[in-house]
N, C-alpha and C positions, 0 to 999 in steps of 0.2 A: 655385259661387254662382250667384245669381242671382234678380232681385228678380219680388217675389211679386207686389205690390202698389203700381197708382199713381193717380195723382188724374191726368187732366185737364181740362184750362180752358178752354171754353167759352163765345163769346159771341155767336154766333148775324150777328157780324160776319163782312167777308169774310176769305177764309182760315180760318175757323172749324172748319164741314165738312170741308180737308182737313186739317187738325191732328185731328182725330175722328178720321178715315180713317187716319193714319198711325201713332196710337197702340194704336188698337184692331190693327192686324197688328203695329205692337212685341211690347201681349200677346199676344194669337195666340201671336207665335212665342217667348214667357217661361213662357204658360200661368200669367199670373197677373189677380189680379182689374184690377176699374178701375172708379175714380169719376170721376163727369162733373160736374163741379162751375161752375158759371154765375156770378159775381158784375157785377153792373152798377150803375153809380153812383144815388147817389139823388136828385133833384132840388133847385137849389137849395131852399131859402127866401126864399117873399116877401110884405116887410109889406106892401106898398103896397095892397094890397085893405084893407086894418086886421088887428089882432091875432085876429078870433073865424075869417072867414072861409079866411082865408089861414092860418090850422094847420088847416080842414079843409082844405079845399082841398090843399095840400101832404101831408097824409095818405094822404088821396086815389092822389095821385099813386103816394107812396112802396107804399101795396098792390100797384096797378097793377106797378107797378117790379117788388115781390116774383114776383107772377102771372106776370107774363115772364120771371124768370132761372127758376124751378121749373121753365114748360114748358123753355124751352129745356132745362135738366138734362136735364126726362124726356123728351124726348125725343132726346136725345143716352145716357140711357141707352136707352131702346129697342133701341136703332142696334146697343151693345153690347153684349146680350141674344142681340139676333138674330145675333148670328154669334160665339154658342157661350157668351161668356165672362162670365160673373159679374160684377154691375154692382150699383153707390148712385148716386143724385142728390141735390145739393144745391142750391139756388140761394139765395142771398141779397143783401143791397142795401148799398150805405153808400155815403157822403155819400164824396169819393176819395180824401180822407186814411187813410178808416178801408179801407178795402179791400185796402190790402197788410198788416192784419195780420188781416183775413177767411183772402189765402190766404194764410198761414203760418202761421194755424192748420189751412185744410183738406190744407194741402202736407204737415203736421208727422206725418200717424197711415198714409204711405204710404211702400212704399222710391223713388220719385221722381217730380218732379213736373211732369206738361207744357203746357208753357207754352208763348202765343203771341211774337214777335217783335215788338217797341217799335218801328216804321217811322217814320222822323222825318214826320212831317204827315202818316198819316194819320189817320181819323176814331177809328183803335183805339189808339193812341202811348201816350196818358196813360194807359186801363186798363189797357192790358200791361204800361204801366212799373212800376203798382205794383203789379200782381200778382207778378212780376218781381222787385222787389224786395222781397217778400216773405216768396216762398217763398223765394227764396236768402241773405237777410239772415236773418231767425228762426223760419223751419222748420226749421233743421239736417239738411235730407234734399238735394239732389243734383236738381237744375233742369236739361230739358231744351229747351231753345227751340226751339220745329220755324220754320224761316222760312215767311210769310205768302204765298212764289208760287207755291211749290213744292206740286205736289200729286201728285208722285212715291210710291210706296213706300220707304217707309225701306230701303235698302240699307246695312249699319252693318261692311260685307265687310273695308274696308281703313278707317283709324281715323287720325286723327293725332294728338297730342299734341301741343300747344305747350306747354315746360316750360321755367321760366324756375327753378327748384333755389327759389324758394318755398312759403311756408304752404298758399296757398289751389289752388296747382299738386299740391305733394301728396294734398293731397283731395280733388282733380280724378279724381288715377290712382286713388287707392284705388276713390275711389263709382263709375267706372266698368271698374271689372275682371268686371263682366258681359261688357259689350261686348266689350272685349279677349280674355278666354278664348274668345269665341265669331268673334270676327273674323279675318281670313287672314291683313292686311298690318299693321302696326303700325310707323304712323310716330316716333320721339318726338325731334320739331324745333327744335332751338334755334337764336334769330337771333343772333347776335355775342356769341356767350356764350366770359368770359374766364377764358382758364384762368389753375392759380394761386389764386386766388382762394378766400375763406373760404367762397363762395358756391356756388361753381362745382367747386369741386376740379382735378384739375390736367389731369384727363381728364374735358371737361363731358358733363354723359349717363351718365356711364360709370354709377356707384354705381344713380340709380336702373332703369336700361336692367337691371341685375343684379338688380332686387328687384322687375322684372317679370316678364322670368324663370322664376322663380326661383313662379310663379305657372302654369308651363306654356307662357308665350307669346313666337315668337318678332317681336319688336323691333331695327329698325334703327335706330341714331341717325343723326341727320342735322344736323349742325352748317351753320348758311346764311347770307351774309353779307349782311348789309342791305341798303348800298351806296346809303346815303342816302334809303334807302326809308324809307316808314313800316313796323312791325315787323307792322302787322290786313296788309296791303299784301303782303307776303314771307308770312307765315303761312299766306296762304289765295292765295295762286298755288301756291305748292307742297303744298298741299290737293289745288286741282284737279291741279296734275300729278301729283301721290301715286294721283290718280282716287279721290280720299279720300271715302266718305258721309255722313262725321261728323270734329268737332274736338274733343276733348276740354281744359277749363284752365281756372283758374282765376278763381274773380267778382270784380272792383274787389280788387288788391293795396295799391288808396289808399282812403282815404274816398273817399264818393257826392261829395262837395261837391272835393274834390282834382281828384276825372275827372269833371266839369260846369265847372270852370273852365278844368283846362291840359286838356282830353282826358281819351285813356288808349285802353291796347290792347282792352281791356272794351267799350267805346263804343261803335270805331272797328268792333268787329269784330260789336258785333248790330247795329249800324247793315249794314253792305255784306256778311255772307256769306248765301251762297243754300247751305250748306250747316246739318243740325242741329249746332247747341252743347251741349254737357255742365258743364254749370259744378256749382261750390262754389264752397265759400268757406268 
């Protein structure tokens, strides 16, 4: 099992070139086709200058943004083909609320979407959040979130699976199988699992570890105490100690609204991880 196509979302903002380079390295390793997708935000419509003039000015601005988006995508596709890979490019714009729909559409026709990390207070946070939301919730495909400040080549030889015995985590494990099969070491990591409950069973992690092992994957089960620390911090600390190059986890076990209000492991991981995260929903 391997992935044969991917969509990498580029935008010309800080981190975009690194994300593209890492996507090219990953696609080369798997012999995959790579789509370069640039989605940019359209300027807001301004009525101050009068309706007719405002429409004309706004229309010109939108067309210019679309030209920029097409140029960013085309340049990225050129770098992909220069690396010896098959590539397509697509550039488009929308108001910020519509970016997620475009992201979902573009991610739907590939095996995996590679997106930017929505870092708090960065100039790209809103755009990256919209792209991630669309790709994760509406595409039906897994998403690989590339950290913004890391330009190292992707090394997925050691992988941590953040396992909570939930539906989205099970989906993520399945979607990550091409990476798990190619890895040298896989840690199935559970934070404060409760043995004997209907969710985890008498031996937490054993059931899913057996399922993973049936694919010829060697996996260790690591049950870790939180000791009062946030779950996301425990996962990231263990990933660092394990020497992991990727974290696999379900995305948003609760609704986005509840995560925004109460916090959540997904949000904390997205904000704090220095490693790529493969997420599914």
